[in-house]
C-alpha positions as CSV (number, residue, x, y, z in Angstrom):
1,X,192.5,2.9,-9.2
2,X,189.8,5.4,-9.9
3,X,187.0,4.8,-7.3
4,X,183.5,6.2,-7.6
5,X,181.9,6.7,-4.2
6,X,178.2,7.2,-3.5
7,X,177.2,9.2,-0.4
8,X,173.7,8.4,0.9
9,X,173.6,5.1,2.8
10,X,177.1,4.4,1.6
11,X,179.3,7.1,3.2
12,X,176.6,8.4,5.5
13,X,173.4,7.4,7.2
14,X,170.8,9.1,5.1
15,X,168.0,6.9,6.2
16,X,167.8,8.4,9.7
17,X,167.7,11.9,8.4
18,X,165.2,11.1,5.7
19,X,162.9,9.3,8.2
20,X,163.1,12.2,10.7
21,X,162.1,14.9,8.1
22,X,159.7,12.7,6.2
23,X,158.0,11.8,9.5
24,X,157.6,15.5,10.3
25,X,156.1,16.2,6.8
26,X,153.8,13.2,6.9
27,X,152.8,12.9,10.6
28,X,153.9,9.2,10.4
29,X,156.5,7.6,12.7
30,X,158.3,5.2,10.5
31,X,161.6,3.7,11.8
32,X,164.6,1.8,10.3
33,X,162.7,-1.4,10.7
34,X,160.1,-0.2,8.2
35,X,162.7,0.5,5.5
36,X,162.7,-2.2,2.8
37,X,162.6,0.0,-0.3
38,X,165.5,2.0,-1.9
39,X,162.9,4.7,-2.6
40,X,161.9,5.7,0.9
41,X,159.2,8.1,-0.2
42,X,157.1,5.1,-1.4
43,X,156.8,3.9,2.2
44,X,154.9,7.1,2.8
45,X,152.5,6.5,-0.1
46,X,153.9,9.5,-2.0
47,X,154.3,9.8,-5.7
48,X,157.4,11.5,-7.1
49,X,155.8,14.9,-7.3
50,X,154.7,14.7,-3.6
51,X,158.2,13.5,-2.7
52,X,159.8,16.4,-4.6
53,X,157.8,19.0,-2.6
54,X,158.9,17.5,0.7
55,X,162.5,16.8,-0.5
56,X,162.9,20.4,-1.8
57,X,161.6,21.7,1.5
58,X,163.8,19.6,3.8
59,X,166.6,18.4,1.5
60,X,169.3,20.7,2.8
61,X,168.5,19.8,6.4
62,X,168.4,16.1,5.5
63,X,171.8,16.3,3.8
64,X,173.5,18.5,6.4
65,X,172.2,16.4,9.4
66,X,173.3,13.0,8.1
67,X,176.1,11.4,10.0
68,X,179.0,9.5,8.5
69,X,178.9,5.8,8.9
70,X,181.5,4.2,11.2
71,X,185.0,4.3,9.7
72,X,183.9,5.9,6.5
73,X,185.9,9.0,7.0
74,X,189.1,7.2,8.0
75,X,188.9,4.6,5.2
76,X,188.2,7.3,2.6
77,X,191.2,9.4,3.9
78,X,193.4,6.3,3.4
79,X,191.9,5.6,-0.1
80,X,192.4,9.3,-1.1
81,X,196.1,9.0,-0.4
82,X,196.5,6.1,-2.8
83,X,193.7,6.3,-5.4
84,X,191.6,8.8,-7.3
85,X,188.3,9.4,-5.6
86,X,185.2,10.7,-7.4
87,X,182.0,11.3,-5.4
88,X,179.1,10.2,-7.6
89,X,175.7,10.9,-6.1
90,X,172.2,11.1,-7.6
91,X,171.4,14.1,-5.5
92,X,169.9,17.0,-7.4
93,X,172.2,19.8,-8.3
94,X,170.1,22.0,-6.0
95,X,171.9,20.3,-3.1
96,X,175.5,20.6,-4.5
97,X,176.5,23.4,-2.0
98,X,175.3,21.6,1.1
99,X,176.9,18.4,-0.1
100,X,180.3,20.0,-0.7
101,X,180.1,21.8,2.7
102,X,179.1,18.5,4.5
103,X,182.1,16.8,2.9
104,X,184.4,19.7,3.9
105,X,183.0,19.7,7.5
106,X,183.6,16.0,7.9
107,X,187.1,16.3,6.3
108,X,186.3,13.9,3.5
109,X,188.8,14.5,0.6
110,X,188.0,13.7,-3.0
111,X,189.3,14.6,-6.4
112,X,186.0,15.2,-8.3
113,X,182.3,15.3,-7.4
114,X,179.4,14.6,-9.8
115,X,175.7,14.9,-9.0
116,X,174.0,12.8,-11.7
117,X,171.3,10.1,-11.9
118,X,173.0,8.0,-14.6
119,X,175.9,6.8,-12.6
120,X,176.8,4.0,-15.1
121,X,177.3,6.4,-17.9
122,X,179.3,8.8,-15.7
123,X,181.5,5.9,-14.5
124,X,182.2,4.8,-18.1
125,X,182.9,8.4,-19.2
126,X,185.2,9.0,-16.3
127,X,187.0,5.6,-16.4
128,X,185.9,4.6,-12.9
129,X,187.4,1.2,-12.0
130,X,184.9,0.4,-9.2
131,X,181.8,2.0,-7.7
132,X,180.9,1.9,-4.0
133,X,177.1,2.3,-3.7
134,X,174.0,1.0,-2.0
135,X,171.6,1.3,-4.9
136,X,170.3,-2.1,-6.1
137,X,169.6,-0.8,-9.6
138,X,173.1,0.7,-9.9
139,X,174.7,-2.7,-8.8
140,X,172.6,-4.5,-11.4
141,X,173.6,-2.1,-14.2
142,X,177.3,-2.5,-13.3
143,X,177.0,-6.3,-13.1
144,X,175.5,-6.4,-16.6
145,X,178.6,-4.5,-17.8
146,X,180.9,-6.7,-15.8
147,X,182.1,-3.7,-13.9
148,X,182.9,-4.3,-10.2
149,X,180.7,-2.6,-7.6
150,X,181.1,-2.8,-3.9
151,X,177.5,-2.9,-2.7
152,X,177.1,-1.3,0.8
153,X,174.6,-3.7,2.3
154,X,171.1,-2.3,3.0
155,X,167.8,-4.1,3.6
156,X,166.6,-3.1,0.1
157,X,169.5,-4.5,-1.9
158,X,169.8,-8.0,-0.4
159,X,168.4,-9.7,-3.6
160,X,171.2,-8.4,-5.8
161,X,173.7,-11.2,-6.7
162,X,176.4,-11.2,-9.3
163,X,180.1,-12.1,-9.5
164,X,180.8,-8.4,-10.1
165,X,179.1,-7.4,-6.8
166,X,181.2,-7.4,-3.7
167,X,179.0,-6.9,-0.6
168,X,180.2,-4.9,2.4
169,X,178.5,-4.2,5.7
170,X,181.3,-1.9,7.0
171,X,184.0,0.4,5.7
172,X,186.6,-2.1,6.9
173,X,185.1,-4.6,4.4
174,X,185.0,-1.9,1.7
175,X,188.7,-1.4,2.2
176,X,189.4,-5.2,2.0
177,X,187.5,-5.3,-1.3
178,X,189.4,-2.4,-2.7
179,X,192.7,-4.1,-1.8
180,X,191.5,-7.3,-3.5
181,X,190.4,-5.5,-6.6
182,X,193.6,-3.4,-6.8
183,X,195.6,-6.7,-6.6
184,X,193.4,-8.2,-9.3
185,X,193.9,-5.2,-11.6
186,X,197.7,-5.4,-11.3
187,X,197.7,-9.1,-12.2
């Protein structure tokens, strides 16, 4: 199978790093319990322009200082040995180098990497069989196209429901969904 894999809050805990640096920039002290929006910057009352200023200042630190989620590295290593893995992240191209270095540092192998906002189009163009992501809007887009998505459970995506959406709260569950989908594709 060709598997598309998001990074932030899918492979790694981006929320902790974003909260840390956004709190520095804002003087706030928001915690994980405050996070109920995919677009974290909105919790700070920022518009996109204000977010961009903070993100461009701290983005490299945010991305370098994010920790892998439990079992993400191990499961991805197993998947890499059997499947084609494409990292598909909506991070700006500005953060490509730190992203590649972070993946290398954590020994996460992949075949391709794409930094793009329109993940659905990229997945269609690249013949991705399944996307692993946390974004509610990406899951909804995929569901409309009847493309399977493994939705890494986060507080902001709990309302997404579809037969094409497979929820996972751990990488062990992600792996079980991949095995199921692989068997389903062979049938």
